[in-house]
N, C-alpha and C positions, 0 to 999 in steps of 0.2 A: 616582586610585584611589578616594579618598573620595567623589568625584562618582558613580562607578559604583556604589558601595555604596549610596548614597542613592537612586539610580535603581531598583536591584534591589529594595530593600526597599519603596519606594513602590509599585511595579508588583505586587509580590507580596502586601503586606499592607493595601493601601488599601482602607478599608471594613470591615476586620475588627478594628480596634483595639479597639472596645469589647467585642466578643465575647471576644477574646483575654484581655483585662484581667479579664473575668468568669471565664473558665476558670482562669487563673492564681491568682486570689483563692482559688478552691476548692482548687487544688492546694497553694498555700502553707499555708492555714489547716487544711486536712484532712490533709495528708501530710507536707510538708517541715518543718512548724513544730517537729517533735520534735527537729530537728538545729540549731535557732536559738535560741540564749540571748538574752534580752532585754539582757544586759550585754555582748553579744559585739561584735567588730568583724569585718565580713564584706565580701566582694568578690564582685560578680556580674561574672564574666569573660565577655566578649562579650554585654554586657547589652542590646543591641539596643534595643527599645522601652521597656525598664525593667519588663516585666510581673512579673519575679520581685522585684527589688530594691525597687521602689515598694511592694510588698505586705508585704515582710518587716518583722518588728519587731525591731530590733537597735540597740544604742547608737550605733555608728558604722557607716555604710554607704557603701561604694565601688562605683562602676561603671566598667568599662573597656571601650571599644569604639572602632573606627576611624571609624564613622559619625558625622560631624559633627552630623547632626540629632538624635541621641540626646540630647545635652545639654539640648535643649528639652523633652524628653518626661520627663525625671527629676524627681522630686520635690525640693524645696529642701533636704531633709536628706541628699540623696546627693552625695557627692563625685565628680565625674566626671573620668576620665583618658582623654583622647582620644589613643590611641598604639598602637603595634605591640606586641602582648603577648609576642612573642619578644625584644624588647628589654629592657634593664634597667627593672624596675618603679620608679615613684616612691613606693615605700613602704618603710618600715623593715623589716629582718630581724626574723623572730619576732613580728610585729605583728598577724596575722590568726587568728581563730579558726575561720573558715569561708570556703572558696572554693567558690562555686556556679558551674556552667556547663551551659548547656543548648543543644544543636544548635548548637555553635560550632566545635569541634575539626575537623569535617569541612570547614569553610570556610578553614582555615589552607592556605598554598600547598604545603606539603610536610611530610614527617615530621621534617625537621630544625627547622623552626619550632615544631612540636608539642613536640618533645624540649626545646627551649630554654624554651618556655612552662612546661612542667611543672618544670623546674629552677628558674625564677623563682617559681613557686607554692610549691614546697618551701621555698625560702629564706625566703619571707615568712610562711609558716605558723608559729604557735607550735608548741611540742612538745605533742602531743595534739590539734593542730588538725586539721580535716578538709577533705577536697575531695569535693564531690558532683558527679559527671560524668554527664551524659545525652547521648545522641545516636542517631542512626539505626544500627541493626545490620546490617552488610553480610552477615552469615551468614544473616539472616532474610529481608532485602529482596532480595538477589541483585541483578539488573540495575536494579530500581526505585530502587536507591541513587543512580543517576546522573540521575534525573529532573530534577535542578535544576543549572542551569548552574554554579553556584559551589561545587559539591562537588569536592573534590580529594583529601582523605585518607580512605580507606575503613577503617572501624574496627569491630570487634565487642566484646563484653564481654570476651572472652578477650585480645584484643590491647591493649584499654584497661588491664585489670587488669595485664598484663605490663609495660607501660610504667611504670605506677605502681610496681610492685614492683621495677623496675630502678633507679628513684630511691629506693629504700628506704622506700617508703610502705606501710603495712600495710593490705590490702584487708579491709574489714569486712563489706561487702555487695556482691554481684554478681548482678544480675538480668538475664538476657538479653533478656526481653520484658516491657516495663513499659508505657509509653504507645503509642497508635497512632502511625503515622509522621508525620503533620502536620495542621495545621489549615487548609492552604491546598489549594485545588482540591477541596474536600469540602463538603457540605452542613452547615450549622450544626446541631448537635444540641442538644436541650433540656439545660439545665444540670443537671437532676436525674440525668441519665444519667451525668455526670461523678462525682457523689457515689457513686452505685451502683458504678461501675466501680472506684473506689478501694478500695471495702469488700470486693471479692471478687477476691482475687489469682488465683484459678483461671481467671478469665476473661481475665486478662493473656496467658495462654499462647495464647489464640486470637486476639486483636486486637492484642497488644503488638508493635511493631516497633522500639522504642527500648530500648536497654540503660540500666541505672542501675547505676553503680559508686560506692561510698563508701570512701574510704581515709583513713587517719590517720598523721600524722607522729610 
């Protein structure tokens, strides 16, 4: 399975690495930084090529993914965990200030795996710790949600927040339309447009196809 992941990622993202890193640098510095404390311990769940965790400024940084290639793409200050996220995490309970995950939950094999993952996340979060979850919104995308072979679990911001609330996590932010769907199969856009996009939330309603949900333990 790990070999399949590596092949899919290589086919999908090859040649886009530098552009994706540039976009995520803007996203982290201009938008997500408000949730990242410099003294925090954070985890990038399904960290992929490390676009978020490599840019984040935190005291202790963890990344978790099944793709073996990920290890080579993370900076030296990131502790990598190559494992199934629905199994017991190799982290202490109440040890994380923040868990970030982007475009990952839809790749899990089923809802049972997602439920187990959220259970592990809650266990490892400190009281007052937060989880930030982004992903393609099935209620907005409709059939286009299934344009990627490895999408299995369809989610909207409503179903995402409901799952978090089932696990007794308090939802603080719920945005149905945040970022556009993906950076694959599209033309590269000038980076200044990313800056402008983040400054004008009204535009998100037109172009945003991903939800953003933030919850607290």
